[in-house]
N, C-alpha and C positions, 0 to 999 in steps of 0.2 A: 607110510603112516606108522606101520609096525616098528620101523627103525626109530622113528622119533619117540614113540612110546617107550621103546627099550632104553633109549638114551635118558629120557626123563626118569625112568625107573632106577637107572644106575645112579643118577644124580641124587634122587630122593634117598636111595639106600645109603649113599655116602654121607649125606646130611644127617640121616638118622644115626649112622654109626658115630659121627662126630658128636652129635647130641648125647648119645649113650655114653661115650667116653668122657665128655665134660661133666655129665651128671655123676658118673662114678668118681671123677676127679674131685668134685665138690663134696659128695656125700661120703667118700671113703678116704681118699688121700689127703684132702685138706680139711676134713671134718674137725679134727682136733684144733687146728690152727684157727679156723673160722669161729669155732665155738668159744674159743678163749681170746679172741681179738678184742682189744680195748674198745673198738668202735661198735662191737656187738651190743645192742641195747640190753640184752639179758645179762651180759657180763658186766656192763656199766652199772645196771641196777643192783647186781649182787655186790659189786665193789663199793658202791655208795650207800648200801643199806646199813652199814655199820661205820662208826667213825674210825678214822686212822689215828695212830698215836701222835702225840705232840713231839715236836722237835724243838729243843731249847739250847741256848748258849751255855757255856760253862758257868756263867754268873746268873743263870735263871731266867733269861729273857726268852719268851716263847716266840719262835720265828716261823712255825708252821703248826696249824691246828685245824680240826674239823668242827664246824658249827652246824646245828640242826637247821633244816629248811622245811618248807611246806610244799615242796614240789615232789616229783616222783622219785628223786634220787636221795632224799632224806637228809644227806649231809653234804656240806660244801667245804672244800679245802680253802683255807685262808692263809695268807702270808703277811702278817704285820711287818711293816717296813720291808715289803717284798723286794724292791730293787736293791736294797742294801745287802741282802743275803742271797740274791738270786743265783749267783755262781756256785753257791754251796747247797742250798736247799734243792735247786732245780725246780721241777713242777710236777703236778699230778693232774693229768688232763683227760677228759672224756675221749678226745679224739687222738691226741698225740702221745698218750701213755705217760711214762715217768722219766725223769732225768735227775741227776744230782743225788743227794741223800735219799730223795724219794725213790730213786731207782736202786741204789746200792743196798739199801736196808728195807726194801719193799716187803719182804717176807715177815719182818718184825713189825712194821708199821701197819700192815693189813691185819684185820681181826683174825685170830686163829685160836685153835684149842691150846690152852696153856698146859705145858707139861707138868706132871706131878713129880716134885723133887723131894718132898718130905711128907710126913703125916698130916701136917696142917694144910698142905695143898689139896689133900683129898676133899676137904670141906670147902675151901675157898676157890680152888681152881675151876675155871670154866673157859669160856672163849672171850677174847678181847685183844686189843692191840697193845704192843709195847711202846713205851716212850723212849726217845733217844736224847741223850745229853751230848752235845758236841764239845770239842776243845776250844771253840771260838770264844774269844773275849769280846763282849759287845762294845766295851769302851774303845779297844784298839780297832775294832772293825769300823766303828763310827769315826774314829780319828783318821783312818785310812781314806774314807770318803771325803771328809772335810779337808784334809791336807792335799789330796789329789785335785780337789775342786772340779772344774769343768774340763780339765785336760784329759785326753785319751791316754790311758796307761794302766798300770797294775801295781799293786802293793801286796807283798807276802811277808808275814811275820810268823816266826815259829820258834819253838823251844828246841835248841839243838841237842839237848840231853835226852829228849824223848821222841822227837819228830812231830810233836803236837802242833797243828796249825792253829795259831792264835788269831790271825786275821788274814783274810784273802779277799781282796776287793779289786774290781776292775771297772773302768769306765770307758765306753758307755755300757750301760746295763739295761735290763728290761724288767717288767713287772710280771711275775709269775701268776698273780691274781687273775690277770686277763686270760690266761690259758687254763685256769681252774674253773672258769665260769660254767654253769649248766646250760648256757645258751650256745648252741653249737655254731650258729652263724657268727656270734661275737668271738668265739674262740678261733675259728678259722680266719676271721678278719685280723685279729691280733697277731696270729702266726704269720700270715702273709705280709703284714706290715713289718714285722721284725725281720723276716727273711729278705724282704725287698730293700730294707734300710742299708745303704752302702756302708754304714759304720759297723754293721754286723753285731748288734748288741747281745746276741745269744751265743757268742763265740767262746765265752769263759776264758778270756785272754790271759788270765793270770797263770793258767796251767795248760792251755791248749794252743796258744799262739806264741811263736818264737820270733826273735829278732837277733840281729847281729849284736853280740854282747860287748863289743868294744873292749876297752881296757880292764873291765871286770874280769876278763879271761886271764889277765896277767897273774892272778893268784895261782892259777894252774901252771902257768909257765914257771913261776917261782918254786912251786912244789916240785915240778919236774927237775929243776936244777939240783935241788937237794937229794932227790931220789935217784937221779940218773947220772948226773955229772957235777958233783959238789965243787969241782975246781972253778966252775963258772960263777959261783957265789962270790968269789974274791977277784974275779977278772975285772979289770978296769976297761970299760968300753970308751972309745974315743968320743969326744964332744963334737956333735954334728948337728946340722939343721935338717939333714936328710940322709938316708942310707941308700947307697947305690946297690941296686938289686942284681943278683947274679944272672948271667945269661941274657941280659937286657940292658938297654941304656936308660931305663926308667928308674925313678927314685921313690922311696918310701919317705914321705916328709913328716916331720913332727908337726903337732897341732900349732897353727899360727906361725909356722916357721921357727919355732923356738930352738935355741941351742941347748943341747943336753947330752949327758954322758956320765961316766963314772961306774962305780960298783953297784951291785944289785939293790942295796937299801936306797941309794940315791935315785936309781932308775925307777923304782916303784913309787917312791914318794912323789916324784914330779911326773910320773906316768910317761916315761920317755919312749916314744914309739921306735925311734931309730935303734935304741939300745935293745929293746925287746924283740924287734924284728931280727936283729943279729943273734940274740939268744935263741930264738926259734931255729935259725939256721945252724947254730952251734950244737943244739940238742939233737937235731935231726928229726925227720918226720915220725919215725917209729917211736921214739921216746915221747915226743909231744902228744901223739895220738893215744898212745898207751896210757899216759897220765890223765888225759882228758876222759878217757873211758873209765878209768878207775874212780873218777869223780862223778860218774853217772851219765856222761855223754854217750849217745847211741844206745841208751837203755830207757825204757819207759818207766818212770817212777811208779812205785806200787801204791799210789794214792788211792784211798777208798772212795773215789768218785769216778764216774765213767769218762772216758775220752782223753785222759792225760796224754800229752805229747812228749816225745823225747827231745832233749837238746841234741844237736848233731854236729859232728865234725867228719870230714871225708876220711876215708881209709888212708893209711900211710902210703900205699901204692899210688894214690892220686897225685902225690907230690914228686914222684920220680922225675918227671919232666916239667915240673912247675915249682921250682925253688922260690920264685917271687911270691907265689901263692902260699908257700909255707911261712914266709916272713909276715905276710898279711894275716895269716891264720893265727900267728902268735900274738897278734894284737887284737884278736877277736873279730876279725873281718873276713874278707874273702867269702868262703862258703860255710863259715862257722855260724851256727844259730843256737839260741838258748831261750827257754821260757823263763819267766820270772821265778816260777817254782824251781826250775832246774838250777838257776844260779843261787837261789836260797839254799838248796840242798848242798851245792858245792861249797858255799860259804860255811854252812853248818859242819861240813867235813873238816874244815880248818878249826872251827870253834870247838868241836867236840873231840879234839885230840886225834884227828884222823879218821873217825868213824862217822858215817852218815846213817842216822836212824831213819827207819821207814816213815814217810809222812802219813799223817792220818787226821781226819776230822771227827771221828767217833770217839767219845770218851767212855760212856756207859749206856747200857740198855736195861731198862727196868720194866717189870710187868705191871698190870693194872693195880696190884696191891703194893707197888713200890719196892718189891724185892728185886735184887740184882739178877739179871739174866745173863749179861755178858759185860765184861770190862776189857777195854783194849789193853793188850800187853805190849808195851814198847819193845822193839827189837831192831837190831842193825839191818840195814839194807846192804851197805857196802863198806869195806875198809878202803878208804880213799888213799891214805898215806900213813906214814908212821907218826907216832906221837911227837917224836923229835922234829920231824919236818913240819908238822902242824904248828909246833911251838915257834920254830924259826920264822915261818910265814906270818904268824900272828904278830911277832915283833916287827916285821916289815910293815904290816898293815897299821900298827900303832903309829909308826913313823909317818904314814900317809896322813894321819889325823894331826899329829903333833907339828909337822913341818912340811906338809905336802898339799895335795889337791883337795883333801877332804877336811880341811880345818874347820869348815862350817858345821860339822856334826860333832865337834868337841863338846863334852859335858863336864862342867866344873865338878871335880871330886870323883868322877868315874872315868876310867880309862876305856876309850872306844877304839876298836880296830876297824878299818874301813878301806874300801877301794872304789874309786870313781871309774866311770866308763863313758866314753863319748864315741859312738860308732858313726862315722861320717858316711852315710849311705849314698849320698851323691851331692854334687855341688848345688843342685836345684831344690832338693827336698829337705835339707837339714840333717840333723843327727838324731840317733837313738841315745837318749840320756839315761844313764844308769848310776846307781850307787848301792853298794852292798856293805853292810856293817854288822858288827856284833858287840855286845857289852854285857857285863864288865869283861875286859880283855883277858883277865887272869882266870875268870870262872864264869864263862858266858851263860846267860839265861835267856837271851833274846837275840835272834837274827832278824834283820829287816833288809829286804831288797825291794827296790823301786825301779821301774822302767817307765819312762815317758818317751815314746817313740817319736820320730819325725812326723810332723803334722802341720796342717795349715793353721796359721795363727802364731806359731812359734818362729822367732828369728832363725836364720840359717846357721848362725854361729853359736848356738847354745852349747852348754857343757853339762855333763852329769852332775858336777858339783853345784852348778847354778840352778838347775831345774829339779833334779831328784834329791839333792842334798837337804833342802828345807823340809821336804816331806819325811825323809828319814829322821831328821832331828825332831820333828813334831811327834813321830811315833815313839821315839825314845822318851821324850818329855812326858807323854801320856803314860808310858809304862812305869816311869819313875814315880809319878803321882799315885799310881796303883800299888806301888811297892813291889812290882814285878822285877824291876832292875834296881839293885842297891849298890 
């Protein structure tokens, strides 16, 4: 009997010790975390007790605001046209916290004591939230949605001179209003529905989802030719329907078995896979990978939104025993992956004379009195190539529009530079359809990149020109009507 009592005493002592440790863990080690957790009702009440600042587009359209309510939280976050801007605004949620602009600029949007910067602020300064003006153009954002239609895909438009994102839209999207509700059950239901949706509408696929870039990658090949082996720019490649790959009996075939060859301008204009596969082999893995990395591959873009993904290419050493893979990588396939934003930045590197400006969506932040708190200062992210190389590749891209695969994005009176991309992911699922372009070619003010990946409902033999081209053309027409492209 005494033995059993002793065992029970030991068990109870252990349980008491575990309880003591857990209480200390909660009250001491996790106290700060739990006290400030978004799901803590006291925290939520404090956060919602004051309105958050407005978020507006560059042309004055309010896309996030707080409105008074009669419940315990006092203010409700609303997103007019929520799905149109969801990938940019993100959400402000009782349960799931913040994302997007709501996260990146939370300290400004949350009510706070305003700093005193001059004498007049002594009288007017108090507490309150700041308002944020974005670089987004509501007309171009709306055009991106309209032109993309119901297709899965993404559109990015930016000013290559500053890195300002003018439009960034992806489909499918989601409604952040459902996540901003004060009804916790409704919020959890909306979240679970979005997460369970196989189309993954909360992915922010314009800058967080990557695809094989196909022939849009050939602008990087072309830049590598001028930067690493200029003799290849004048080399005449044989006319072939398919390139026999080294160390194998397999062939890299041209799209639809087309016969093509010639020098670099001709190869890019018709997007000759056999020619660019051989260019990749002639350049070598080190030169090709180095050039891709100078254009931002294997680097996370410094976008002022959370979760941006890097475009990627394998290390040069990965091709030591895989020369066929090097040839396929040169045409933007194999293991090369790019986000829509990543290809927009690479294209901007050509458009802006070799310099890639840091991408951003914030333009200005102003206090409740309308005084400027912060203004984004454009700055370079990378020097991708020389101005001379950028000029040479621009001329090649103009040729793609004038007498090549991107003729459907030509604009009367305005010279456009472009490159199509059709990445054949498999014989059963179709192609990733891309088009990258900028205009005016001599003094670019707008870069547009579109990707419509392989998906159910599209024919298996689609091309970037056919699917992405009309979307890019629509974006340029809208920009011309606004006077943004002249």
